[in-house]
C-alpha positions in Angstrom: 3.5 123.5 116.0 3.7 127.0 117.9 6.8 127.4 116.0 5.2 127.2 112.5 2.3 129.4 113.9 4.7 132.3 114.5 5.4 133.3 110.9 1.9 133.3 110.0 0.9 135.3 113.0 3.6 137.9 112.2 2.2 138.0 108.5 -1.2 138.7 109.7 -0.2 141.4 112.0 2.2 142.9 109.3 -0.6 142.8 106.6 -3.2 144.4 109.3 -0.7 147.2 109.7 -0.1 147.8 106.0 -4.1 147.7 105.5 -4.4 150.1 108.3 -2.0 152.5 106.9 -3.6 152.4 103.5 -6.9 153.2 104.9 -5.6 156.1 107.0 -3.8 157.5 103.9 -7.0 157.2 101.9 -9.1 158.8 104.7 -6.6 161.8 104.9 -6.5 162.0 101.1 -10.4 162.0 101.1 -10.5 164.8 103.8 -7.7 166.9 101.9 -10.1 166.6 98.9 -13.2 167.3 100.8 -11.7 170.5 102.1 -10.8 171.7 98.8 
């Protein structure tokens, strides 16, 4: 059971990292636009 849970857990972590990076990129873009 724990063996089948591992890939799912990695997927959640990976998705979280991707979402976090996209949010970070958007806020950086927003700050750049705001400064201009």
